[in-house]
C-alpha positions as CSV (number, residue, x, y, z in Angstrom):
1,M,-31.8,299.0,84.5
2,K,-28.3,297.9,83.5
3,T,-25.2,298.8,85.5
4,P,-22.6,300.9,83.6
5,K,-20.4,297.8,83.2
6,K,-23.2,295.8,81.7
7,L,-24.1,298.6,79.4
8,L,-20.6,298.9,78.1
9,I,-20.3,295.1,77.5
10,G,-23.7,295.2,75.8
11,L,-22.5,297.9,73.4
12,L,-19.2,296.2,72.7
13,A,-20.9,292.8,72.0
14,G,-23.8,294.4,70.0
15,V,-22.4,293.5,66.5
16,M,-21.7,289.9,67.6
17,V,-25.1,289.4,69.2
18,V,-26.9,290.8,66.2
19,S,-25.0,288.5,63.8
20,C,-25.4,285.5,66.0
21,G,-29.1,286.4,66.5
22,I,-29.6,286.4,62.7
23,A,-27.9,283.1,62.4
24,A,-29.9,281.6,65.3
25,A,-33.1,283.0,63.9
26,A,-32.4,281.5,60.5
27,G,-31.7,278.1,62.1
28,Q,-34.9,278.3,64.1
29,T,-36.9,279.3,61.1
30,A,-35.5,276.4,59.2
31,G,-36.3,274.1,62.2
32,K,-39.9,275.3,62.2
33,S,-40.5,274.8,58.5
34,R,-41.7,271.4,59.5
35,D,-42.1,269.6,62.8
36,V,-38.9,268.1,64.2
37,T,-39.6,264.5,65.2
38,D,-38.4,263.1,68.5
39,E,-36.1,260.7,66.5
40,E,-34.5,263.6,64.6
41,R,-33.9,265.6,67.7
42,I,-32.2,262.9,69.6
43,E,-30.3,261.2,66.8
44,W,-27.0,263.0,67.4
45,W,-27.1,262.4,71.2
46,L,-27.7,258.7,70.8
47,G,-24.6,258.5,68.7
48,A,-22.5,260.7,71.0
49,R,-22.7,258.5,74.0
50,F,-20.2,260.5,76.1
51,G,-20.2,264.1,77.3
52,M,-18.7,266.5,79.8
53,F,-20.6,268.0,82.8
54,I,-19.2,271.1,84.4
55,H,-20.3,272.3,87.9
56,W,-18.9,275.7,88.6
57,G,-20.0,278.9,90.4
58,L,-19.7,280.9,93.6
59,Y,-19.7,277.7,95.7
60,S,-16.3,276.8,94.1
61,L,-14.7,279.7,96.1
62,L,-15.5,277.8,99.3
63,G,-14.2,274.4,98.3
64,G,-16.8,272.7,100.5
65,E,-15.9,274.5,103.7
66,W,-17.5,277.2,105.7
67,Q,-16.3,278.7,109.0
68,G,-13.9,275.8,109.6
69,Q,-16.4,273.1,108.9
70,D,-16.3,270.7,105.9
71,Y,-19.7,270.2,104.3
72,G,-18.5,268.1,101.3
73,K,-20.0,264.9,100.1
74,E,-16.9,263.0,101.4
75,M,-18.0,264.2,104.9
76,G,-21.6,263.0,104.6
77,G,-22.9,266.3,103.3
78,A,-25.0,266.8,100.1
79,S,-22.1,268.0,97.9
80,A,-19.8,271.0,97.8
81,E,-22.1,273.0,95.5
82,W,-24.9,272.7,98.2
83,I,-22.9,274.5,100.8
84,R,-25.1,277.6,101.1
85,H,-28.0,275.3,102.0
86,Q,-26.0,272.9,104.1
87,A,-24.3,275.6,106.2
88,E,-27.4,277.8,106.1
89,I,-25.3,280.8,105.0
90,P,-27.4,284.0,105.1
91,R,-28.5,285.3,101.7
92,E,-26.6,288.5,101.8
93,T,-23.5,286.9,103.2
94,Y,-23.4,284.4,100.4
95,A,-24.2,287.0,97.8
96,K,-21.1,288.9,98.8
97,L,-19.0,286.0,97.5
98,A,-19.7,287.2,94.0
99,G,-17.4,290.2,94.6
100,R,-14.6,287.7,95.0
101,F,-15.4,285.5,92.0
102,N,-12.7,286.5,89.5
103,P,-11.5,283.4,87.6
104,T,-8.8,285.1,85.6
105,K,-7.3,281.7,84.5
106,F,-10.6,280.5,82.9
107,D,-9.8,279.5,79.4
108,A,-12.8,278.2,77.3
109,E,-10.5,276.9,74.6
110,R,-8.6,274.8,77.1
111,W,-11.7,273.3,78.7
112,V,-13.3,272.4,75.3
113,S,-10.0,271.1,74.0
114,L,-9.7,268.8,77.0
115,A,-13.3,267.5,76.5
116,K,-12.6,266.9,72.9
117,Q,-9.3,265.2,73.7
118,A,-11.2,262.9,76.1
119,G,-13.4,261.8,73.3
120,M,-16.5,263.7,74.6
121,K,-19.0,264.8,72.0
122,Y,-21.0,267.4,74.0
123,L,-20.6,269.7,77.0
124,V,-23.1,270.9,79.6
125,I,-22.3,273.6,82.2
126,T,-24.3,274.9,85.2
127,S,-25.7,278.2,83.8
128,K,-27.6,278.6,87.2
129,H,-27.3,276.1,90.0
130,H,-29.4,276.0,93.1
131,D,-27.6,279.0,94.6
132,G,-29.2,281.2,92.0
133,F,-26.0,282.7,90.6
134,C,-26.0,283.1,86.8
135,L,-22.9,282.5,84.7
136,F,-24.5,284.4,81.9
137,D,-25.5,288.0,81.1
138,T,-29.1,288.4,82.1
139,Q,-31.6,291.3,82.4
140,Y,-33.7,289.5,85.0
141,T,-31.4,289.6,88.0
142,H,-28.3,291.4,89.1
143,F,-27.0,288.2,90.7
144,D,-24.9,287.2,87.7
145,I,-21.4,287.1,86.4
146,I,-21.5,290.5,84.8
147,D,-23.3,292.6,87.4
148,A,-22.1,291.0,90.7
149,S,-18.6,289.9,90.0
150,P,-15.4,291.6,88.9
151,F,-15.1,289.1,86.1
152,D,-16.5,291.0,83.1
153,R,-17.0,288.0,80.7
154,D,-20.0,285.9,80.0
155,I,-19.0,282.4,80.7
156,I,-21.8,280.8,78.7
157,A,-21.0,283.0,75.7
158,D,-17.3,282.0,75.8
159,L,-18.1,278.3,76.1
160,S,-20.8,278.2,73.5
161,D,-18.6,280.0,71.0
162,E,-15.7,277.7,71.7
163,C,-17.8,274.5,71.4
164,R,-19.1,275.7,68.1
165,R,-15.5,276.5,66.9
166,Q,-14.2,273.1,68.0
167,G,-17.2,271.1,66.9
168,L,-18.7,270.0,70.2
169,R,-22.4,270.2,71.0
170,F,-23.2,272.7,73.7
171,G,-25.8,272.7,76.4
172,V,-26.7,274.3,79.8
173,Y,-27.8,273.0,83.1
174,Y,-30.4,275.2,84.7
175,S,-32.0,274.8,88.2
176,H,-35.6,275.8,87.5
177,N,-37.3,275.1,90.8
178,K,-34.7,275.2,93.5
179,D,-33.2,278.6,93.9
180,W,-31.9,279.7,97.3
181,H,-31.3,283.3,96.3
182,H,-34.5,284.2,94.5
183,R,-36.9,281.8,96.3
184,G,-35.2,281.0,99.6
185,L,-33.6,278.0,101.2
186,N,-36.5,275.8,101.9
187,K,-39.2,276.9,99.4
188,R,-39.2,273.9,96.9
189,R,-42.6,272.7,98.2
190,E,-44.1,276.1,97.9
191,R,-45.6,277.2,94.5
192,P,-43.2,279.5,92.8
193,T,-44.4,283.1,92.6
194,E,-45.4,284.8,89.3
195,D,-42.2,287.0,89.5
196,Y,-40.0,283.9,89.9
197,V,-41.7,282.1,87.0
198,K,-41.3,285.3,84.9
199,M,-37.6,285.3,85.7
200,V,-37.1,281.7,84.7
201,H,-39.0,282.3,81.4
202,G,-36.8,285.3,80.8
203,H,-33.6,283.2,81.4
204,I,-34.8,280.5,79.1
205,R,-35.4,283.0,76.3
206,E,-32.0,284.6,76.9
207,L,-30.2,281.3,76.9
208,L,-32.0,280.1,73.7
209,T,-31.7,283.3,71.7
210,N,-28.4,284.9,72.7
211,Y,-26.0,282.0,72.4
212,G,-26.7,280.3,69.1
213,Q,-27.8,276.7,68.8
214,M,-28.4,275.0,72.1
215,S,-28.2,271.2,72.0
216,V,-29.3,270.4,75.5
217,F,-31.3,272.2,78.2
218,W,-30.5,270.2,81.3
219,F,-33.3,271.1,83.8
220,D,-32.8,269.8,87.4
221,I,-35.1,268.9,90.3
222,G,-38.4,269.9,88.8
223,G,-40.6,269.7,91.9
224,R,-44.3,269.1,92.0
225,W,-45.6,272.0,89.8
226,R,-46.0,270.3,86.5
227,D,-48.0,273.1,84.9
228,I,-45.2,275.5,85.5
229,N,-42.5,273.0,84.5
230,T,-44.5,272.3,81.3
231,S,-44.5,276.0,80.5
232,Y,-40.7,276.0,80.7
233,G,-40.4,272.9,78.4
234,E,-42.9,274.3,75.9
235,L,-40.9,277.5,75.7
236,V,-37.8,275.5,74.9
237,R,-39.7,273.6,72.1
238,K,-40.9,277.0,70.7
239,L,-37.6,278.7,70.7
240,Q,-35.3,275.9,69.6
241,P,-37.2,272.8,68.4
242,R,-34.0,270.8,68.1
243,C,-32.8,271.4,71.6
244,L,-33.1,268.3,73.9
245,I,-34.8,268.5,77.2
246,S,-33.4,266.5,80.1
247,G,-35.3,264.0,82.2
248,R,-35.6,266.1,85.3
249,L,-38.0,268.8,84.0
250,R,-41.1,267.0,85.4
251,G,-43.5,268.6,83.0
252,R,-46.2,267.0,80.9
253,K,-45.5,263.5,79.5
254,G,-43.6,263.6,76.3
255,L,-41.7,266.9,76.8
256,E,-38.6,265.2,78.2
257,D,-36.4,263.6,75.5
258,Y,-34.5,261.1,77.6
259,H,-34.5,259.4,81.0
260,Q,-32.1,260.8,83.6
261,L,-30.6,258.3,86.0
262,R,-30.0,259.3,89.6
263,D,-26.6,260.9,90.4
264,R,-23.5,258.7,90.1
265,L,-25.3,255.6,89.1
266,I,-24.9,253.4,86.1
267,P,-27.9,251.5,84.9
268,N,-28.3,248.2,86.5
269,K,-29.7,246.6,83.4
270,R,-30.3,247.1,79.7
271,M,-32.2,250.3,79.2
272,G,-35.3,250.3,76.9
273,V,-35.4,254.1,76.5
274,P,-32.8,256.8,75.8
275,A,-31.0,257.5,79.1
276,E,-28.1,259.3,80.6
277,S,-25.9,258.7,83.7
278,P,-24.5,261.8,85.3
279,M,-21.2,260.7,87.0
280,T,-18.6,262.4,89.2
281,M,-14.9,261.7,89.1
282,R,-14.8,261.9,92.9
283,D,-17.5,262.4,95.5
284,N,-18.4,266.0,94.9
285,W,-19.8,267.8,91.8
286,G,-18.5,271.2,92.6
287,Y,-14.9,271.9,93.6
288,D,-14.0,270.5,97.0
289,R,-10.4,271.1,98.2
290,D,-10.4,268.1,100.6
291,D,-12.1,265.4,98.5
292,D,-9.5,262.9,97.5
293,N,-11.8,260.1,96.7
294,W,-10.9,260.0,93.0
295,K,-12.2,257.2,90.9
296,S,-9.4,255.5,89.1
297,V,-9.1,255.5,85.3
298,E,-10.1,251.8,85.4
299,E,-13.3,252.6,87.3
300,L,-14.2,255.5,84.9
301,L,-13.6,253.5,81.8
302,Q,-15.6,250.5,83.1
303,R,-18.5,252.9,83.9
304,L,-18.2,254.2,80.4
305,C,-18.3,250.7,78.9
306,L,-21.1,249.5,81.0
307,T,-23.3,252.5,80.4
308,A,-22.9,252.1,76.7
309,C,-23.4,248.3,76.9
310,R,-26.7,249.0,78.7
311,G,-27.8,251.6,76.2
312,C,-27.1,254.8,78.2
313,N,-24.9,257.9,77.8
314,L,-22.3,258.9,80.3
315,L,-22.1,262.6,81.3
316,L,-18.8,262.8,83.3
317,N,-18.4,265.8,85.6
318,V,-15.5,268.1,86.3
319,G,-15.6,270.7,89.1
320,P,-13.2,273.5,88.2
321,R,-11.3,275.4,90.8
322,P,-12.3,279.0,91.6
323,D,-9.5,280.4,89.4
324,G,-11.0,278.7,86.4
325,T,-8.5,275.8,86.1
326,L,-9.2,272.1,86.3
327,S,-7.5,270.0,88.9
328,P,-4.4,267.9,87.8
329,E,-6.3,264.7,88.7
330,E,-9.2,265.7,86.3
331,I,-6.8,266.5,83.5
332,Q,-4.9,263.2,84.0
333,R,-8.1,261.2,83.9
334,L,-9.5,263.0,80.8
335,K,-6.3,262.5,78.9
336,A,-6.2,258.8,79.9
337,I,-9.8,258.3,78.8
338,G,-9.0,260.0,75.5
339,R,-6.1,257.7,74.8
340,W,-8.5,254.7,75.4
341,M,-11.2,256.3,73.1
342,D,-8.6,256.8,70.3
343,V,-8.3,253.0,70.2
344,N,-11.7,251.8,71.2
345,G,-14.1,254.6,70.5
346,E,-15.9,252.7,67.7
347,A,-17.2,250.4,70.4
348,I,-18.9,253.4,72.1
349,Y,-19.9,256.0,69.5
350,G,-23.0,255.2,67.5
351,T,-23.7,251.9,69.2
352,R,-26.8,250.4,70.8
353,A,-27.1,248.3,73.9
354,G,-25.9,244.8,73.5
355,P,-28.6,242.3,72.4
356,Y,-28.9,240.4,75.6
357,D,-30.8,241.4,78.7
358,Y,-27.9,240.1,80.9
359,D,-24.1,240.4,80.8
360,F,-21.2,237.9,81.2
361,E,-18.5,237.0,83.6
362,W,-16.0,238.7,81.3
363,G,-18.0,241.9,80.7
364,S,-20.8,243.0,78.3
365,M,-21.5,244.1,74.7
366,T,-22.5,247.0,72.4
367,Q,-23.6,246.5,68.8
368,K,-23.9,248.2,65.4
369,P,-25.4,246.8,62.2
370,G,-23.1,243.9,61.2
371,R,-20.8,244.2,64.2
372,L,-20.8,243.1,67.8
373,Y,-18.3,244.6,70.3
374,L,-17.3,242.6,73.4
375,H,-16.2,244.9,76.3
376,V,-13.9,242.6,78.2
377,L,-13.5,243.8,81.8
378,R,-12.2,240.5,83.2
379,W,-9.6,239.1,81.0
380,D,-9.3,235.3,80.7
381,P,-6.2,234.1,78.8
382,E,-8.0,230.7,78.3
383,G,-10.4,232.5,75.9
384,I,-13.5,234.7,75.7
385,G,-16.8,233.0,74.8
386,F,-20.5,233.0,75.0
387,D,-23.5,231.0,73.9
388,N,-27.1,231.5,72.8
389,F,-25.8,233.0,69.6
390,K,-27.1,231.9,66.2
391,T,-25.4,234.4,63.8
392,K,-22.4,233.5,61.7
393,V,-19.3,235.3,62.6
394,T,-17.0,236.1,59.7
395,S,-14.0,237.6,61.6
396,A,-12.9,238.5,65.1
397,H,-10.5,241.4,65.9
398,L,-8.9,242.7,69.0
399,L,-8.6,246.6,69.0
400,T,-5.1,247.7,69.9
401,E,-2.9,250.8,69.6
402,E,-1.1,249.2,66.7
403,G,-4.4,248.5,64.9
404,D,-6.9,245.6,64.7
405,K,-5.3,242.3,65.6
406,K,-7.1,239.3,64.0
407,L,-8.1,236.5,66.4
408,P,-8.8,232.9,65.8
409,Y,-12.2,231.6,67.0
410,Q,-14.3,228.4,67.0
411,Q,-18.0,228.7,66.3
412,D,-20.6,225.9,66.7
413,M,-23.7,227.1,64.9
414,E,-25.8,224.2,66.0
415,A,-24.9,224.6,69.7
416,G,-25.0,228.4,69.4
417,T,-21.5,228.9,71.0
418,I,-18.4,230.8,70.1
419,E,-15.0,230.7,71.7
420,I,-12.3,233.3,70.8
421,D,-8.6,232.7,71.4
422,V,-6.9,235.7,73.0
423,P,-3.4,236.6,74.0
424,Q,-2.2,235.9,77.6
425,S,-2.4,239.7,78.5
426,P,-5.1,242.2,77.4
427,P,-4.0,245.2,75.3
428,D,-5.5,247.5,77.9
429,P,-5.6,246.4,81.6
430,N,-8.7,248.6,82.2
431,A,-11.0,247.3,79.5
432,S,-10.3,245.7,76.1
433,I,-12.5,245.4,73.0
434,I,-13.0,242.5,70.7
435,A,-15.0,243.3,67.5
436,L,-16.9,240.5,65.8
437,E,-17.9,240.9,62.1
438,L,-21.3,239.3,61.5
439,A,-22.8,237.8,58.3
440,G,-26.4,238.9,59.2
441,E,-28.7,240.2,61.9
442,I,-28.1,238.9,65.5
443,T,-30.2,235.9,66.3
444,F,-30.6,234.4,69.7
445,D,-33.3,233.0,72.1
446,P,-34.7,236.0,74.0
447,S,-36.5,233.7,76.5
448,V,-33.1,232.8,78.0
449,K,-32.9,234.6,81.4
450,R,-29.5,235.1,83.1
451,D,-27.8,237.5,85.5
452,Y,-26.1,240.8,85.5
453,F,-22.7,240.2,86.9
454,W,-21.3,243.7,86.9
455,H,-22.5,246.2,89.4
456,L,-21.6,249.6,90.9
457,G,-20.5,249.5,94.5
458,R,-17.5,251.5,95.6
459,G,-16.2,250.7,92.1
460,I,-17.3,248.5,89.2
461,K,-17.1,244.9,90.6
462,Y,-17.7,241.4,89.2
463,H,-20.2,239.6,91.4
464,P,-20.4,235.8,90.8
465,D,-23.4,235.8,93.2
466,A,-25.3,238.2,90.9
467,R,-28.6,236.4,91.0
468,G,-31.3,238.6,92.6
469,R,-28.8,241.4,93.3
470,K,-29.8,245.0,92.8
471,D,-27.5,248.1,92.5
């Protein structure tokens, strides 16, 4: 039975839900008029290359600390959003935090605008993390934003509507196996009960029918129960055939649309399948008041370049504060990335991995039909060049804030080399892009084996001793 508050909100939102439901149903009917191919479903995502991840919930109130002890990632813990598990906070004690969760400064328009300003093309938020608290209106538990908190707004509704208004794709993260409120702290190895599975099925139906088109359903930590996980994935396919399923569902083969890298890692080589790297700006995913280990703008841009060069999307995380605002450090980095994307975005959006299964001392490459982009991370005023290249170049341009700057170059077709003359200083000290226009398809000797010089350590580093190195 609904609480009076939820009843009132349900009545007030009735007209909107009905109209949205009709539109969603129409879209689903259109999608079911014929089978949606895997290629059609993922086409937009492959072109997007860059998205925003948002970790936000009750754990944000604690900022990584409980009873005077810091459990954050920077202190060797799992991460700030794992605090209920790390500190072994009793269920009812943790549940009472919901009564304090009142993010009156939350502004969906502001969040989505910042994502868009950063050049991101999609947004994914934690609708239910491992603590079991739901940021959406649900009939299957009272442990949610409407029933349990004084904040009487559906976060998922606000963000999905705003993403639609501003033209960003919208998706939700959902912890389907690990749930410390509804299953217990250490139950991931025990088969979920029928009641729990019923709740998850109910949540999936609500998320995919009450919020319009969902572009991504980001399952996390699937556990060993593939039959149950498969039922979750098949429900997504049934309700919204065009919704992507992330690589952590762990259902039957073929249900997941893309490979999910481990947290905070960039691919260590060219990917042969669609893939995504979930990345933090600092150590923690959720808000942590003492985590000052911020990655620099340079580090973040180099991660973005290298993930794209290796055929992978970057999903960059923010962890809003409990009042609903982003940290100044997050805002500054988002805006700086956006300025870079305004100049260099064509080398990211709609590109494929570079043609070579190795990179170069100066950086790496992305490509589009008829164009090759050199992502120069280590500027050499003596020139930028490479070999094993048999395609005629018709022009070379440096991307700058003032526009494309034509560069002279020397190409030896017989030797397969090209050398590009560059200015003494790069247009961007973080990463600069040289675009090569090509007369035909890229031709090279694929049997040539070389090294990956650029690796993820504390930051992106050039390693001249790359041979045999693993990330």
